[in-house]
DSSP file (Angstrom, degrees, kcal/mol; ACC not computed):
  #  RESIDUE AA STRUCTURE BP1 BP2  ACC     N-H-->O    O-->H-N    N-H-->O    O-->H-N    TCO  KAPPA ALPHA  PHI   PSI    X-CA   Y-CA   Z-CA
    1    1 A M     >        0   0    0      0, 0.0     4,-2.5     0, 0.0     5,-0.2   0.000 360.0 360.0 360.0 -42.7  164.4   29.4 -166.3
    2    2 A R  H  >  +     0   0    0      1,-0.2     4,-2.5     2,-0.2     5,-0.2   0.903 360.0  51.2 -60.0 -41.2  168.1   28.8 -167.3
    3    3 A T  H  > S+     0   0    0      2,-0.2     4,-2.4     1,-0.2    -1,-0.2   0.858 109.1  51.3 -63.9 -35.1  169.2   30.8 -164.3
    4    4 A F  H  > S+     0   0    0      2,-0.2     4,-2.3     1,-0.2    -2,-0.2   0.920 112.3  44.9 -64.0 -50.2  167.0   28.8 -162.1
    5    5 A I  H  X S+     0   0    0     -4,-2.5     4,-2.5     2,-0.2    -2,-0.2   0.877 113.5  49.9 -65.4 -40.2  168.3   25.5 -163.3
    6    6 A F  H  X S+     0   0    0     -4,-2.5     4,-2.7     2,-0.2    -2,-0.2   0.944 112.9  47.7 -64.8 -48.3  171.9   26.8 -163.2
    7    7 A T  H  X S+     0   0    0     -4,-2.4     4,-2.3    -5,-0.2    -2,-0.2   0.882 112.2  49.4 -57.7 -41.8  171.3   28.0 -159.6
    8    8 A L  H  X S+     0   0    0     -4,-2.3     4,-2.3     2,-0.2    -2,-0.2   0.924 112.8  46.8 -66.4 -47.6  169.7   24.6 -158.6
    9    9 A V  H  X S+     0   0    0     -4,-2.5     4,-2.5     2,-0.2     5,-0.2   0.904 112.4  51.3 -58.9 -45.0  172.6   22.6 -160.1
   10   10 A F  H  X S+     0   0    0     -4,-2.7     4,-2.8     2,-0.2    -2,-0.2   0.931 111.0  46.6 -61.3 -46.3  175.1   24.9 -158.4
   11   11 A M  H  X S+     0   0    0     -4,-2.3     4,-2.7     1,-0.2    -1,-0.2   0.917 112.5  49.6 -63.7 -44.2  173.5   24.5 -155.0
   12   12 A L  H  X S+     0   0    0     -4,-2.3     4,-2.5     2,-0.2    -1,-0.2   0.898 112.2  48.0 -61.6 -41.7  173.2   20.7 -155.3
   13   13 A T  H  X S+     0   0    0     -4,-2.5     4,-2.3     2,-0.2    -2,-0.2   0.924 113.5  47.7 -65.2 -45.4  176.9   20.5 -156.3
   14   14 A L  H  X S+     0   0    0     -4,-2.8     4,-1.5    -5,-0.2    -2,-0.2   0.925 113.6  48.5 -60.5 -44.3  177.9   22.7 -153.4
   15   15 A G  H  X S+     0   0    0     -4,-2.7     4,-1.8     1,-0.2    -2,-0.2   0.916 110.8  49.3 -64.9 -43.2  175.8   20.7 -151.0
   16   16 A L  H  X S+     0   0    0     -4,-2.5     4,-2.5     1,-0.2    -1,-0.2   0.881 109.1  52.5 -61.5 -40.1  177.1   17.4 -152.2
   17   17 A S  H  X S+     0   0    0     -4,-2.3     4,-1.0     1,-0.2    -1,-0.2   0.797 106.8  53.8 -69.5 -26.6  180.7   18.5 -151.9
   18   18 A A  H  X S+     0   0    0     -4,-1.5     4,-0.5     2,-0.2    -1,-0.2   0.894 109.3  48.1 -69.7 -40.5  180.1   19.6 -148.4
   19   19 A V  H >< S+     0   0    0     -4,-1.8     3,-1.0     1,-0.2    -2,-0.2   0.917 111.0  49.7 -64.1 -44.2  178.8   16.2 -147.5
   20   20 A Q  H 3< S+     0   0    0     -4,-2.5    -1,-0.2     1,-0.2    -2,-0.2   0.770 104.6  59.8 -68.9 -21.7  181.6   14.4 -149.1
   21   21 A A  H 3< S+     0   0    0     -4,-1.0    -1,-0.2    -5,-0.2    -2,-0.2   0.617  77.9 110.0 -82.7 -10.6  184.2   16.6 -147.2
   22   22 A A  S << S-     0   0    0     -3,-1.0     2,-0.0    -4,-0.5    -3,-0.0  -0.499  78.7-112.5 -71.3 133.2  183.0   15.6 -143.9
   23   23 A P        -     0   0    0      0, 0.0     2,-0.5     0, 0.0    -1,-0.1  -0.332  26.8-141.1 -66.9 142.2  185.5   13.4 -142.1
   24   24 A V        -     0   0    0     -3,-0.0     2,-0.5    -2,-0.0     0, 0.0  -0.899   7.3-139.3-103.8 126.6  184.5    9.7 -141.6
   25   25 A K        +     0   0    0     -2,-0.5     3,-0.1     1,-0.1     0, 0.0  -0.732  23.1 174.5 -83.5 126.1  185.4    8.0 -138.4
   26   26 A T        +     0   0    0     -2,-0.5     2,-0.5     1,-0.2    -1,-0.1   0.568  68.4  58.4-107.2 -13.5  186.5    4.4 -139.0
   27   27 A H  S    S-     0   0    0      4,-0.0    -1,-0.2     6,-0.0     3,-0.1  -0.959  79.6-142.7-121.7 115.2  187.4    3.7 -135.4
   28   28 A L    >   -     0   0    0     -2,-0.5     3,-2.0     1,-0.1     2,-0.1  -0.469  29.3 -99.6 -76.0 147.2  184.7    4.0 -132.8
   29   29 A P  T 3  S+     0   0    0      0, 0.0    -1,-0.1     0, 0.0     3,-0.1  -0.444 111.9  28.2 -62.9 131.5  185.6    5.4 -129.4
   30   30 A G  T 3  S+     0   0    0      1,-0.3   101,-0.1    -2,-0.1     3,-0.1   0.271  87.7 132.8 100.1 -13.1  186.0    2.6 -127.0
   31   31 A D  S <  S-     0   0    0     -3,-2.0     2,-0.5     1,-0.1    -1,-0.3  -0.314  70.1 -94.9 -70.7 155.5  187.0    0.0 -129.6
   32   32 A L        -     0   0    0    104,-0.6    -1,-0.1    -3,-0.1     2,-0.1  -0.612  45.6-137.4 -68.8 125.6  190.0   -2.2 -128.8
   33   33 A T     >  -     0   0    0     -2,-0.5     4,-2.3     1,-0.1     5,-0.1  -0.338  15.6-117.4 -83.0 162.6  193.0   -0.6 -130.4
   34   34 A L  H  > S+     0   0    0      2,-0.2     4,-2.4     1,-0.2     5,-0.2   0.876 117.1  55.6 -69.9 -34.2  195.8   -2.4 -132.2
   35   35 A E  H  > S+     0   0    0      2,-0.2     4,-2.1     1,-0.2    -1,-0.2   0.935 108.7  47.2 -61.3 -43.6  198.2   -1.3 -129.6
   36   36 A E  H  > S+     0   0    0      1,-0.2     4,-2.1     2,-0.2    -2,-0.2   0.917 112.0  49.9 -62.9 -43.1  196.0   -2.8 -126.9
   37   37 A A  H  X S+     0   0    0     -4,-2.3     4,-2.5     1,-0.2    -1,-0.2   0.873 108.7  52.2 -62.9 -36.6  195.7   -6.0 -128.9
   38   38 A Q  H  X S+     0   0    0     -4,-2.4     4,-2.6     2,-0.2    -1,-0.2   0.898 109.9  49.1 -64.5 -43.9  199.4   -6.2 -129.4
   39   39 A D  H  X S+     0   0    0     -4,-2.1     4,-2.2     2,-0.2    -2,-0.2   0.869 111.2  50.0 -63.1 -40.0  199.9   -5.8 -125.6
   40   40 A I  H  X S+     0   0    0     -4,-2.1     4,-1.9     2,-0.2    -2,-0.2   0.921 112.5  47.6 -62.5 -47.1  197.4   -8.6 -124.9
   41   41 A L  H  X S+     0   0    0     -4,-2.5     4,-2.9     1,-0.2    -2,-0.2   0.890 110.6  50.6 -62.3 -42.4  199.1  -10.8 -127.4
   42   42 A K  H  X S+     0   0    0     -4,-2.6     4,-2.3     1,-0.2    -1,-0.2   0.918 110.6  48.9 -62.4 -43.3  202.5  -10.1 -126.0
   43   43 A A  H  X S+     0   0    0     -4,-2.2     4,-1.7     2,-0.2    -1,-0.2   0.878 113.7  47.2 -64.7 -38.2  201.4  -10.9 -122.4
   44   44 A A  H  X S+     0   0    0     -4,-1.9     4,-2.5     2,-0.2    -2,-0.2   0.895 110.6  51.5 -68.6 -43.2  199.7  -14.2 -123.6
   45   45 A L  H  X S+     0   0    0     -4,-2.9     4,-2.2     1,-0.2    -2,-0.2   0.899 110.1  51.0 -61.1 -42.0  202.8  -15.2 -125.6
   46   46 A S  H  X S+     0   0    0     -4,-2.3     4,-1.9     1,-0.2    -1,-0.2   0.874 111.2  45.9 -63.6 -39.6  204.9  -14.6 -122.5
   47   47 A K  H  X S+     0   0    0     -4,-1.7     4,-2.9     2,-0.2     5,-0.2   0.890 110.1  54.3 -71.8 -40.7  202.7  -16.7 -120.4
   48   48 A A  H  X>S+     0   0    0     -4,-2.5     4,-2.1     2,-0.2     5,-1.8   0.900 109.3  48.7 -57.6 -44.0  202.7  -19.5 -123.0
   49   49 A K  H  <5S+     0   0    0     -4,-2.2    -1,-0.2     2,-0.2    -2,-0.2   0.937 111.9  48.9 -62.8 -47.0  206.5  -19.5 -123.0
   50   50 A E  H  <5S+     0   0    0     -4,-1.9    -2,-0.2     1,-0.2    -1,-0.2   0.906 112.4  48.3 -60.6 -44.6  206.4  -19.7 -119.1
   51   51 A V  H  <5S-     0   0    0     -4,-2.9    -1,-0.2     2,-0.1    -2,-0.2   0.843 108.9-130.5 -61.4 -36.8  203.9  -22.6 -119.3
   52   52 A G  T  <5 +     0   0    0     -4,-2.1     2,-0.4     1,-0.3    -3,-0.2   0.739  63.7 121.5  86.6  27.9  206.1  -24.3 -121.9
   53   53 A V      < -     0   0    0     -5,-1.8     2,-0.4    95,-0.1    -1,-0.3  -0.976  64.2-121.3-123.6 137.7  203.3  -25.0 -124.5
   54   54 A L        -     0   0    0     -2,-0.4    22,-0.4    89,-0.2     2,-0.3  -0.612  41.9-171.2 -72.9 125.4  203.1  -23.9 -128.0
   55   55 A M        -     0   0    0     -2,-0.4    17,-2.4    20,-0.1     2,-0.4  -0.799  32.0-143.3-126.6 159.8  199.9  -21.9 -128.6
   56   56 A N  E     -AB  71 142A   0     86,-2.5    86,-2.1    -2,-0.3     2,-0.4  -0.971  30.4-166.4-109.4 130.3  197.7  -20.3 -131.2
   57   57 A I  E     -AB  70 141A   0     13,-2.7    13,-2.2    -2,-0.4     2,-0.4  -0.989   8.5-175.3-130.4 124.4  196.4  -17.0 -129.8
   58   58 A A  E     -AB  69 140A   0     82,-2.8    82,-2.7    -2,-0.4     2,-0.4  -0.952   6.2-167.0-120.8 139.8  193.5  -14.9 -131.3
   59   59 A V  E     -AB  68 139A   0      9,-2.8     8,-3.3    -2,-0.4     9,-1.6  -0.994   9.9-169.1-121.1 128.9  192.2  -11.5 -130.1
   60   60 A V  E     -AB  66 138A   0     78,-2.7    78,-1.8    -2,-0.4     6,-0.2  -0.857  17.9-123.9-116.5 157.8  188.9  -10.2 -131.5
   61   61 A D  E >   - B   0 137A   0      4,-2.3     3,-2.1    -2,-0.3    76,-0.2  -0.099  47.6 -78.5 -86.1-173.1  187.4   -6.7 -131.1
   62   62 A A  T 3  S+     0   0    0     74,-0.7    75,-0.2     1,-0.3    -1,-0.1   0.738 131.7  54.7 -66.4 -22.2  184.0   -6.0 -129.6
   63   63 A G  T 3  S-     0   0    0     73,-0.2    -1,-0.3     2,-0.1     3,-0.1   0.430 120.0-107.9 -87.7   3.7  182.2   -7.0 -132.9
   64   64 A G  S <  S+     0   0    0     -3,-2.1     2,-0.3     1,-0.3    -2,-0.1   0.590  72.4 143.9  84.2   8.8  183.9  -10.4 -132.8
   65   65 A N        -     0   0    0      1,-0.1    -4,-2.3    23,-0.0    -1,-0.3  -0.637  61.2-101.0 -86.7 137.6  186.2   -9.6 -135.7
   66   66 A L  E     +A   60   0A   0     -2,-0.3    -6,-0.3    -6,-0.2     3,-0.1  -0.394  43.6 171.5 -60.7 124.1  189.8  -10.9 -135.7
   67   67 A K  E     -     0   0A   0     -8,-3.3     2,-0.3     1,-0.4    -7,-0.2   0.775  65.3  -7.0-106.0 -39.9  192.1   -8.0 -134.6
   68   68 A I  E     -A   59   0A   0     -9,-1.6    -9,-2.8   -31,-0.1    -1,-0.4  -0.975  61.3-175.3-158.0 145.6  195.4   -9.9 -134.1
   69   69 A F  E     -A   58   0A   0     -2,-0.3     2,-0.4   -11,-0.2   -11,-0.2  -0.996   2.2-173.3-141.5 148.9  196.5  -13.5 -134.2
   70   70 A A  E     -A   57   0A   0    -13,-2.2   -13,-2.7    -2,-0.3     2,-0.5  -0.995   8.9-163.3-143.6 135.2  199.8  -15.4 -133.6
   71   71 A R  E     -A   56   0A   0     -2,-0.4   -15,-0.2   -15,-0.2     3,-0.1  -0.938  24.5-133.5-116.5 106.9  200.7  -19.0 -134.1
   72   72 A Q    >   -     0   0    0    -17,-2.4     3,-2.4    -2,-0.5     2,-0.1  -0.225  39.6 -87.5 -55.7 146.5  203.8  -20.0 -132.2
   73   73 A D  T 3  S+     0   0    0      1,-0.3    -1,-0.1   -19,-0.0     3,-0.1  -0.360 116.7  13.6 -59.0 124.3  206.3  -22.0 -134.3
   74   74 A G  T 3  S+     0   0    0      1,-0.3    -1,-0.3    -3,-0.1   -20,-0.1   0.337  90.2 142.4  92.9  -7.2  205.4  -25.6 -134.0
   75   75 A A    <   -     0   0    0     -3,-2.4    -1,-0.3   -20,-0.2   -20,-0.1  -0.364  65.6 -82.4 -70.6 150.0  201.9  -25.0 -132.5
   76   76 A Y    >   -     0   0    0    -22,-0.4     3,-0.7    67,-0.2     4,-0.2  -0.224  28.7-145.0 -56.3 132.7  199.2  -27.4 -133.7
   77   77 A L  T >  S+     0   0    0      1,-0.2     3,-1.7     2,-0.2     4,-0.5   0.874  99.7  60.3 -62.2 -39.1  197.6  -26.4 -137.0
   78   78 A G  T 3> S+     0   0    0      1,-0.3     4,-0.7     2,-0.2     3,-0.2   0.720  96.1  62.3 -64.3 -21.8  194.3  -27.7 -135.8
   79   79 A S  H <> S+     0   0    0     -3,-0.7     4,-2.4     1,-0.2    -1,-0.3   0.534  81.4  80.8 -86.6  -4.1  194.3  -25.2 -133.0
   80   80 A I  H <> S+     0   0    0     -3,-1.7     4,-1.7    -4,-0.2    -1,-0.2   0.977  99.0  39.0 -62.2 -49.0  194.3  -22.2 -135.2
   81   81 A D  H  > S+     0   0    0     -4,-0.5     4,-2.5    -3,-0.2    -1,-0.2   0.851 115.1  55.2 -71.1 -35.5  190.5  -22.4 -135.8
   82   82 A I  H  X S+     0   0    0     -4,-0.7     4,-2.6     2,-0.2    -1,-0.2   0.919 106.2  49.9 -64.6 -43.4  189.9  -23.4 -132.2
   83   83 A A  H  X S+     0   0    0     -4,-2.4     4,-2.1     1,-0.2   -25,-0.2   0.915 112.6  46.2 -59.3 -43.5  191.6  -20.4 -130.9
   84   84 A Q  H  X S+     0   0    0     -4,-1.7     4,-2.5    -5,-0.2    -1,-0.2   0.885 113.0  50.9 -69.4 -36.4  189.7  -18.0 -133.1
   85   85 A K  H  X S+     0   0    0     -4,-2.5     4,-3.3     1,-0.2    36,-0.5   0.909 107.9  53.3 -66.0 -39.0  186.4  -19.9 -132.2
   86   86 A K  H  X S+     0   0    0     -4,-2.6     4,-2.1     2,-0.2    -2,-0.2   0.909 111.4  45.5 -64.5 -40.2  187.2  -19.5 -128.5
   87   87 A A  H  X S+     0   0    0     -4,-2.1     4,-2.2     2,-0.2    -2,-0.2   0.951 116.7  44.3 -62.5 -47.0  187.7  -15.7 -128.8
   88   88 A K  H  X S+     0   0    0     -4,-2.5     4,-3.2     1,-0.2     5,-0.2   0.924 113.2  51.4 -64.9 -44.1  184.5  -15.3 -131.0
   89   89 A T  H  X S+     0   0    0     -4,-3.3     4,-1.7     2,-0.2     6,-0.3   0.900 109.4  50.2 -64.7 -40.7  182.5  -17.6 -128.6
   90   90 A A  H  X>S+     0   0    0     -4,-2.1     5,-1.4    -5,-0.2     4,-0.7   0.949 116.2  43.0 -59.3 -47.9  183.6  -15.6 -125.5
   91   91 A R  H ><5S+     0   0    0     -4,-2.2     3,-0.5     1,-0.2    -2,-0.2   0.898 109.7  54.8 -69.7 -41.2  182.6  -12.4 -127.2
   92   92 A Y  H 3<5S+     0   0    0     -4,-3.2    -1,-0.2     1,-0.2    -2,-0.2   0.878 122.5  28.6 -57.9 -37.2  179.3  -13.6 -128.7
   93   93 A F  H 3<5S-     0   0    0     -4,-1.7    -1,-0.2     2,-0.3    -2,-0.2   0.313 101.9-125.2-112.6   6.1  178.0  -14.7 -125.3
   94   94 A N  T <<5S+     0   0    0     -4,-0.7     2,-0.3    -3,-0.5    -3,-0.2   0.869  78.1  89.6  54.9  39.9  179.8  -12.2 -123.0
   95   95 A M  S   <S-     0   0    0     -5,-1.4    -2,-0.3    -6,-0.3    -1,-0.2  -0.979  85.8 -82.9-158.1 161.0  181.4  -15.0 -120.9
   96   96 A S     >  -     0   0    0     -2,-0.3     4,-2.2     1,-0.1    31,-0.2  -0.270  38.7-120.4 -62.2 152.0  184.4  -17.3 -120.7
   97   97 A T  H  > S+     0   0    0     29,-2.2     4,-2.8     1,-0.2    27,-0.2   0.867 116.0  57.0 -60.3 -33.9  184.2  -20.4 -122.9
   98   98 A A  H  > S+     0   0    0     28,-0.4     4,-1.9    25,-0.2    -1,-0.2   0.892 106.4  49.0 -64.9 -38.9  184.6  -22.4 -119.7
   99   99 A E  H  > S+     0   0    0      2,-0.2     4,-1.3     1,-0.2    -2,-0.2   0.928 114.2  45.3 -67.2 -43.8  181.4  -20.7 -118.2
  100  100 A L  H  X S+     0   0    0     -4,-2.2     4,-0.6     1,-0.2     3,-0.2   0.900 109.0  56.6 -65.8 -39.5  179.5  -21.4 -121.4
  101  101 A G  H >< S+     0   0    0     -4,-2.8     3,-0.9     1,-0.2    -1,-0.2   0.869 103.3  54.1 -61.6 -37.9  180.7  -25.0 -121.6
  102  102 A A  H >< S+     0   0    0     -4,-1.9     3,-0.7     1,-0.2    -1,-0.2   0.853 110.7  46.0 -62.4 -34.3  179.4  -25.6 -118.1
  103  103 A A  H 3< S+     0   0    0     -4,-1.3     7,-2.1    -3,-0.2    -1,-0.2   0.525 108.0  60.2 -84.0  -3.6  175.9  -24.5 -119.2
  104  104 A A  T << S+     0   0    0     -3,-0.9     8,-0.7    -4,-0.6    -1,-0.2   0.248  77.4 115.6-108.2   8.5  176.2  -26.5 -122.4
  105  105 A Q  S X  S-     0   0    0     -3,-0.7     3,-2.7     1,-0.2     6,-0.3  -0.384  81.9 -72.1 -77.0 158.3  176.6  -30.0 -120.9
  106  106 A P  T 3  S+     0   0    0      0, 0.0    -1,-0.2     0, 0.0     3,-0.1  -0.225 124.2  18.8 -49.4 132.0  174.0  -32.8 -121.3
  107  107 A G  T 3  S+     0   0    0      1,-0.3     2,-0.2    -3,-0.1    -2,-0.1   0.246 101.7 112.8  90.6 -11.3  170.9  -32.0 -119.3
  108  108 A K  S X  S-     0   0    0     -3,-2.7     3,-1.8     1,-0.1    -1,-0.3  -0.577  81.1-107.8 -93.8 160.7  171.8  -28.2 -119.0
  109  109 A E  T 3  S+     0   0    0      1,-0.3    -5,-0.1    -2,-0.2    -1,-0.1   0.694 115.4  48.1 -62.9 -23.8  169.7  -25.5 -120.7
  110  110 A L  T >  S+     0   0    0     -7,-2.1     3,-2.1    -5,-0.1    -1,-0.3   0.147  75.9 147.3-108.0  20.6  172.3  -24.7 -123.4
  111  111 A F  T <  S+     0   0    0     -3,-1.8    -6,-0.1     1,-0.3    -7,-0.1  -0.338  71.0  19.0 -54.0 129.8  173.1  -28.3 -124.5
  112  112 A G  T >  S+     0   0    0     -8,-0.7     3,-1.6     4,-0.0    -1,-0.3   0.398  83.1 123.7  91.3  -2.7  173.9  -28.4 -128.2
  113  113 A I  G X   +     0   0    0     -3,-2.1     3,-2.4     1,-0.3     6,-0.2   0.788  58.1  77.0 -60.4 -26.6  174.7  -24.6 -128.5
  114  114 A E  G 3  S+     0   0    0      1,-0.3     6,-2.4    -4,-0.2    -1,-0.3   0.644  87.2  59.8 -64.0 -16.1  178.2  -25.5 -129.9
  115  115 A V  G <  S+     0   0    0     -3,-1.6     3,-0.3     4,-0.2    -1,-0.3   0.438  91.7  86.1 -91.6   0.2  176.6  -26.3 -133.3
  116  116 A T  S X  S+     0   0    0     -3,-2.4     3,-1.5     1,-0.2    -4,-0.0  -0.485  79.7  31.3 -93.8 169.8  175.2  -22.8 -133.7
  117  117 A N  T 3  S-     0   0    0      1,-0.3    -1,-0.2    -2,-0.1    -4,-0.0   0.863 134.9 -59.3  53.8  42.9  177.0  -19.7 -135.2
  118  118 A N  T 3  S-     0   0    0     -3,-0.3    -1,-0.3     2,-0.0    -2,-0.1   0.780 115.1 -35.2  60.4  27.4  179.1  -21.9 -137.5
  119  119 A G    <   -     0   0    0     -3,-1.5     2,-0.3    -6,-0.2    -4,-0.2   0.486  64.0-147.7  99.5 122.7  180.5  -23.7 -134.6
  120  120 A L        -     0   0    0     -6,-2.4     2,-0.6   -32,-0.1   -34,-0.1  -0.816  15.1-126.8-119.4 156.9  181.4  -22.5 -131.1
  121  121 A A        -     0   0    0    -36,-0.5   -20,-0.1    -2,-0.3   -21,-0.1  -0.933  23.0-177.8-107.1 123.7  184.1  -23.6 -128.7
  122  122 A I        +     0   0    0     -2,-0.6     2,-0.3   -22,-0.1   -18,-0.1  -0.255  52.4  81.3-118.7  45.2  182.7  -24.6 -125.2
  123  123 A F  S    S-     0   0    0      1,-0.1   -25,-0.2   -22,-0.1   -26,-0.1  -0.982  89.4 -67.6-143.5 158.1  185.7  -25.4 -123.3
  124  124 A G  S    S+     0   0    0     -2,-0.3    25,-0.1   -27,-0.2    26,-0.1   0.156  94.9  74.6 -48.7 152.0  188.3  -23.2 -121.4
  125  125 A G  S    S+     0   0    0      1,-0.3    16,-2.5    24,-0.2     2,-0.5   0.389  70.6  96.1 125.3   2.0  190.6  -20.9 -123.2
  126  126 A G  E     +C  140   0A   0     14,-0.2   -29,-2.2    -3,-0.1   -28,-0.4  -0.984  47.4 174.0-122.3 122.4  188.3  -18.0 -124.2
  127  127 A E  E     -C  139   0A   0     12,-2.5    12,-2.7    -2,-0.5   -36,-0.1  -0.956  30.2-112.4-129.5 147.0  188.1  -15.0 -122.0
  128  128 A L  E     -C  138   0A   0     -2,-0.4     2,-0.6    10,-0.2    10,-0.3  -0.406  20.9-139.9 -68.0 148.2  186.4  -11.5 -122.3
  129  129 A L  E     -C  137   0A   0      8,-2.6     7,-2.8    -2,-0.1     8,-1.1  -0.975  27.2-176.2-112.6 114.0  188.5   -8.4 -122.6
  130  130 A V  E     -C  135   0A   0     -2,-0.6     2,-0.5     5,-0.2     5,-0.2  -0.948  13.9-175.3-123.4 131.6  187.0   -5.7 -120.5
  131  131 A R  E >  S-C  134   0A   0      3,-2.7     3,-1.7    -2,-0.4    30,-0.1  -0.987  77.1 -15.2-122.6 119.2  188.1   -2.0 -120.2
  132  132 A G  T 3  S-     0   0    0     -2,-0.5    -1,-0.1     1,-0.3     3,-0.1   0.827 129.2 -52.2  61.6  33.2  186.3    0.3 -117.6
  133  133 A G  T 3  S+     0   0    0      1,-0.3     2,-0.4     0, 0.0    -1,-0.3   0.557 117.1 111.8  81.9   9.3  183.5   -2.2 -117.2
  134  134 A V  E <  S- C   0 131A   0     -3,-1.7    -3,-2.7  -104,-0.0     2,-0.6  -0.940  70.6-122.6-115.5 136.6  182.8   -2.4 -121.0
  135  135 A V  E     + C   0 130A   0     -2,-0.4    -5,-0.2    -5,-0.2     3,-0.1  -0.669  34.4 169.2 -76.7 119.9  183.5   -5.5 -123.1
  136  136 A V  E     -     0   0A   0     -7,-2.8   -74,-0.7    -2,-0.6  -104,-0.6   0.420  59.1 -50.4-111.7  -3.3  185.9   -4.5 -125.8
  137  137 A G  E     -BC  61 129A   0     -8,-1.1    -8,-2.6   -76,-0.2     2,-0.3  -0.986  54.1-106.8 163.7-160.4  186.7   -7.9 -127.2
  138  138 A A  E     -BC  60 128A   0    -78,-1.8   -78,-2.7   -10,-0.3     2,-0.4  -0.984  13.4-134.4-158.7 161.2  187.9  -11.4 -126.3
  139  139 A I  E     -BC  59 127A   0    -12,-2.7   -12,-2.5    -2,-0.3     2,-0.4  -0.943  14.1-166.0-122.7 142.1  191.0  -13.6 -126.4
  140  140 A G  E     -BC  58 126A   0    -82,-2.7   -82,-2.8    -2,-0.4     2,-0.4  -0.991   5.8-174.2-131.1 136.1  191.0  -17.2 -127.5
  141  141 A V  E     +B   57   0A   0    -16,-2.5     2,-0.3    -2,-0.4   -84,-0.2  -0.990   7.4 167.5-132.5 138.4  194.0  -19.6 -126.9
  142  142 A S  E     +B   56   0A   0    -86,-2.1   -86,-2.5    -2,-0.4   -59,-0.1  -0.993  40.1  79.9-151.4 146.2  194.5  -23.2 -128.0
  143  143 A G  S    S+     0   0    0      1,-0.5   -89,-0.2    -2,-0.3   -67,-0.2   0.140  86.1  49.8 147.1 -21.9  197.4  -25.6 -128.2
  144  144 A G  S    S-     0   0    0      1,-0.3    -1,-0.5   -91,-0.1     2,-0.1  -0.289 100.4 -51.6-121.7-157.2  197.7  -27.0 -124.7
  145  145 A S     >  -     0   0    0     -2,-0.1     4,-3.1     1,-0.1    -1,-0.3  -0.348  60.2-102.0 -71.0 167.3  195.5  -28.6 -122.1
  146  146 A V  H  > S+     0   0    0      1,-0.2     4,-2.3     2,-0.2     5,-0.2   0.892 126.4  51.6 -61.4 -40.0  192.3  -26.7 -121.2
  147  147 A V  H  > S+     0   0    0      2,-0.2     4,-2.2     1,-0.2    -1,-0.2   0.910 112.1  45.1 -61.1 -43.5  194.1  -25.5 -118.0
  148  148 A D  H  > S+     0   0    0      2,-0.2     4,-2.5     1,-0.2     5,-0.2   0.955 112.5  51.1 -63.5 -51.1  197.1  -24.3 -120.0
  149  149 A D  H  X S+     0   0    0     -4,-3.1     4,-2.6     1,-0.2    -2,-0.2   0.919 113.2  45.9 -54.9 -46.8  194.8  -22.6 -122.6
  150  150 A S  H  X S+     0   0    0     -4,-2.3     4,-2.6    -5,-0.2    -1,-0.2   0.910 110.1  53.5 -64.9 -41.8  192.8  -20.8 -119.8
  151  151 A T  H  X S+     0   0    0     -4,-2.2     4,-1.8     1,-0.2    -1,-0.2   0.909 111.8  44.4 -62.3 -43.1  195.9  -19.7 -117.9
  152  152 A V  H  X S+     0   0    0     -4,-2.5     4,-1.7     2,-0.2    -1,-0.2   0.896 114.5  49.3 -67.7 -40.7  197.4  -18.1 -121.1
  153  153 A A  H  X S+     0   0    0     -4,-2.6     4,-2.6    -5,-0.2    -2,-0.2   0.898 109.4  51.2 -68.4 -39.1  194.1  -16.4 -122.0
  154  154 A K  H  X S+     0   0    0     -4,-2.6     4,-2.5     1,-0.2    -1,-0.2   0.892 108.1  53.3 -63.8 -41.1  193.6  -15.1 -118.5
  155  155 A A  H  X S+     0   0    0     -4,-1.8     4,-1.3    -5,-0.2    -1,-0.2   0.890 110.0  48.3 -59.1 -40.0  197.2  -13.6 -118.7
  156  156 A G  H  X S+     0   0    0     -4,-1.7     4,-0.9     2,-0.2     3,-0.4   0.945 112.2  48.0 -64.7 -49.4  196.3  -11.9 -121.9
  157  157 A A  H  X S+     0   0    0     -4,-2.6     4,-1.2     1,-0.2     3,-0.5   0.849 107.2  56.4 -62.2 -35.3  193.1  -10.5 -120.5
  158  158 A A  H  X S+     0   0    0     -4,-2.5     4,-2.5     1,-0.2    -1,-0.2   0.806  97.0  63.9 -66.0 -31.6  194.9   -9.3 -117.4
  159  159 A A  H  X S+     0   0    0     -4,-1.3     4,-1.9    -3,-0.4    -1,-0.2   0.857 101.8  50.6 -64.0 -30.5  197.3   -7.2 -119.6
  160  160 A L  H  X S+     0   0    0     -4,-0.9     4,-2.7    -3,-0.5    -1,-0.2   0.894 108.9  50.9 -70.2 -39.5  194.3   -5.1 -120.8
  161  161 A Q  H  X S+     0   0    0     -4,-1.2     4,-2.1     2,-0.2    -2,-0.2   0.895 111.4  47.5 -65.7 -38.5  193.3   -4.5 -117.2
  162  162 A Q  H  X S+     0   0    0     -4,-2.5     4,-2.1     2,-0.2    -2,-0.2   0.919 112.8  48.9 -64.1 -42.6  196.8   -3.4 -116.3
  163  163 A S  H  X S+     0   0    0     -4,-1.9     4,-2.1    -5,-0.2    -2,-0.2   0.924 110.2  51.7 -61.9 -45.9  197.0   -1.1 -119.3
  164  164 A S  H  X S+     0   0    0     -4,-2.7     4,-1.1     1,-0.2    -1,-0.2   0.898 109.7  49.7 -60.5 -42.0  193.6    0.3 -118.4
  165  165 A K  H  < S+     0   0    0     -4,-2.1     4,-0.4     1,-0.2     3,-0.3   0.898 110.3  50.1 -65.1 -41.2  194.7    1.0 -114.8
  166  166 A K  H >< S+     0   0    0     -4,-2.1     3,-0.7     1,-0.2    -1,-0.2   0.885 111.8  47.4 -65.1 -40.2  197.9    2.8 -116.0
  167  167 A S  H 3< S+     0   0    0     -4,-2.1    -1,-0.2     1,-0.2    -2,-0.2   0.657 105.5  59.6 -79.7 -14.2  196.0    5.0 -118.4
  168  168 A S  T 3<        0   0    0     -4,-1.1    -1,-0.2    -3,-0.3    -2,-0.2   0.527 360.0 360.0 -88.0  -3.8  193.4    6.0 -115.8
  169  169 A F    <         0   0    0     -3,-0.7    -1,-0.2    -4,-0.4    -2,-0.1   0.420 360.0 360.0-100.6 360.0  195.9    7.5 -113.4
């Protein structure tokens, strides 16, 4: 009986150590990488400088989690939250915040949606990040006019497209 118990304990210990030794993947294939997020941010900051407006820029991954954020010196403090909400809103609904905003106007079918999900942003400045036809995140920009925010967000999103084209050749 002692031999049986010893053998059983030995086998369980051996089995558990094999399970623990298996490598764990913490980054899923297809996720937005930090390097990509940095390139997106760099392009957006460059466009913000060109436009001449101080911006807050947020990039979220496919799960809507903040991947990278920058606040230009002197950018509005109140726009920090707005930029992050624009990025999350675009990702949550797989469309630009301008598109969602159009569907959320009084009399439209999504009127009032901005009060869900702990608050959404339903005006321009949030754009999807798409690589190879797959949504991998979103960018949100706030600090200027809606037109300026949208222009900067689109420049950031375009950087991912350029990066994807280079890596596919």
